[in-house]
C-alpha positions, 0 to 999 in steps of 0.5 A, spaced: 203 260 246 204 263 238 211 263 236 214 270 233 217 270 226 223 274 226 224 273 219 224 279 215 224 276 208 226 270 204 229 269 197 229 276 195 235 280 193 236 285 199 240 292 199 243 294 206 245 301 207 250 301 214 251 308 217 257 306 221 259 310 228 264 309 234 258 305 238 253 303 233 251 301 226 244 304 223 242 299 218 236 300 213 234 294 209 231 295 202 228 290 197 223 290 191 224 298 191 221 300 198 224 301 205 222 295 209 226 295 215 231 300 219 234 299 226 240 300 230 245 295 232 251 295 237 258 295 234 259 288 235 259 284 228 255 279 232 249 283 232 249 284 224 250 277 223 243 276 227 240 281 222 243 276 216 239 270 219 233 274 219 234 274 211 234 266 209 236 265 202 236 272 200 242 275 196 244 280 200 248 287 198 251 291 203 255 298 203 258 303 208 262 309 207 269 309 208 272 312 214 275 311 221 272 304 221 277 302 216 275 295 212 274 290 217 267 290 217 267 289 209 272 283 211 267 280 216 261 281 211 264 278 205 267 272 209 259 271 211 258 271 203 255 278 203 256 282 197 259 288 201 263 294 199 265 300 201 264 307 198 267 313 198 263 319 202 265 324 196 261 320 191 255 319 195 250 324 192 247 329 196 240 331 197 241 338 198 236 340 204 242 340 209 239 335 214 244 329 216 242 324 221 245 317 221 238 314 219 237 318 213 244 316 211 243 309 212 237 310 208 240 314 202 246 308 202 241 303 201 237 307 196 243 308 192 245 301 192 239 299 190 239 304 184 246 301 182 249 308 183 255 307 188 262 307 186 267 302 190 273 303 194 279 299 192 280 295 198 287 291 198 287 284 202 288 284 209 295 281 209 297 287 204 293 292 209 297 290 214 304 290 211 302 297 209 301 299 216 309 299 216 309 305 211 303 309 214 306 309 221 313 311 218 309 317 216 305 318 222 312 318 226 316 322 221 310 328 222 310 327 229 318 328 229 317 334 225 312 337 229 317 336 235 323 339 232 319 346 231 316 346 238 323 345 241 326 351 237 320 355 238 321 354 246 328 356 245 326 362 241 321 364 247 326 363 252 331 367 248 336 361 248 340 361 241 345 355 241 351 356 236 349 351 231 342 353 230 341 352 223 335 351 218 336 343 218 341 342 223 339 336 228 346 333 229 348 330 235 352 336 237 347 341 236 342 337 241 348 337 246 348 344 245 341 345 247 342 340 253 348 344 255 344 351 255 338 349 258 342 345 264 339 345 271 333 343 275 328 348 273 322 347 268 325 349 262 331 345 263 327 339 265 322 340 259 327 341 254 331 334 256 324 331 256 323 333 249 330 332 246 329 325 249 323 324 245 326 326 239 331 321 240 326 315 241 323 317 235 329 317 231 330 310 233 323 308 232 324 311 225 330 307 224 327 301 226 321 302 221 325 303 215 329 296 217 322 293 216 320 296 210 327 294 207 326 287 209 319 287 205 323 290 199 327 285 199 322 279 200 320 275 194 313 278 194 315 285 193 322 284 190 320 285 183 316 291 183 320 295 188 326 293 183 322 296 177 320 302 181 327 304 183 329 304 176 325 310 175 330 316 176 328 320 183 325 314 186 329 310 191 328 303 194 324 307 200 319 310 196 319 304 191 316 300 197 312 305 200 308 306 193 308 298 192 304 298 199 300 303 197 298 301 190 297 294 191 296 290 184 296 295 178 293 290 173 286 292 176 286 299 172 284 298 165 289 304 163 293 309 165 288 314 165 284 310 170 290 310 174 292 317 174 285 319 176 285 314 182 292 318 184 288 324 184 293 327 178 287 328 173 285 336 172 278 338 173 274 340 168 269 345 167 266 345 160 260 347 156 258 347 149 264 349 145 268 352 151 273 347 155 276 350 161 281 345 166 282 347 173 286 344 178 287 336 179 282 333 183 286 331 189 282 324 190 286 319 193 292 319 198 295 326 198 302 323 201 302 319 195 302 325 190 307 328 195 312 323 194 311 323 186 312 330 186 318 330 190 320 324 185 319 329 179 323 334 182 329 329 182 327 326 175 327 332 171 335 333 173 336 326 170 331 325 164 332 330 159 325 328 156 322 330 163 326 336 163 324 339 156 316 338 158 317 341 165 321 347 161 315 347 156 310 348 161 313 353 166 316 358 161 315 363 167 317 362 175 310 362 176 308 356 172 313 351 176 308 348 181 303 347 175 308 344 171 312 339 176 305 336 177 304 335 170 311 332 170 309 328 176 303 325 172 307 323 166 312 320 171 306 316 174 304 314 167 311 311 166 311 308 173 304 304 171 307 302 164 313 299 167 309 295 172 304 293 167 310 291 162 315 288 167 320 292 164 325 297 167 325 305 166 328 308 160 331 315 160 327 319 155 331 322 149 330 329 146 330 330 139 
């Protein structure tokens, strides 16, 4: 019986585009300027490893879009010696024909990869990503707690229940006790309110535990110095500092502060033609929560740094300009954070001459 040769190609430079979904991977393989093979694999990486065995001696480049699947697939491919990376979906050129399928997406990725037209996501090491999970889970639980508080107050208002201690941000132990006292009994509303208040208390315990984990990280040898540098900035405490450090990783990969602010999405968009230059809103790329932390820090920093306050007042001559001005101050603050990190020197309060 004749033996079937499953080898696709040998000793070539191969470009692989992967469209990742929850149950399968659609793969397109290109080399020498043409699409040579396309197929679908189950999600388990062992199936993709079988594809690599069909490309003996090849220099394999592979890419997939960032999304729900994270960076684990990239780690596995790199461990197998493949030049693999993840690309931002927003940076993949679109065809404009409004036809989108997994097979077309895989072919497009392979084609753009062969052309060299794809940008790489900045991927932290597995250990750094694991440490970052403490911060990201804290954000998730904090958001869930905020939603639960709104739900509790909405249900109280719906049933005409108004605790005496009801104020905008009052969630003290006494206020929670008033809620339980006013909704005592065995009916649906009392049982539901007790459950909601108990879940709120459990979230408080969880958040306190997550903050302890982050404080331990901030005091560790690996993170102590960068946290101290960022904490020297007015408006940034230890918690924001360690969360920024975990999100950013090593800032030495950025060639300058402009590249760093572009990574943060704090660079203004620009629409220019000929002699006409028009700048619009910030690009909004990257992590929106990091930008929110920087804006919050900027509001505090302008009260402590005269130079930042002077810049804010210059950019906000009217109350309607305050939002745009504080974003500009946050961008300035980010540049100073970058400088502190790169130089290893603590923040210096500005002086207005």
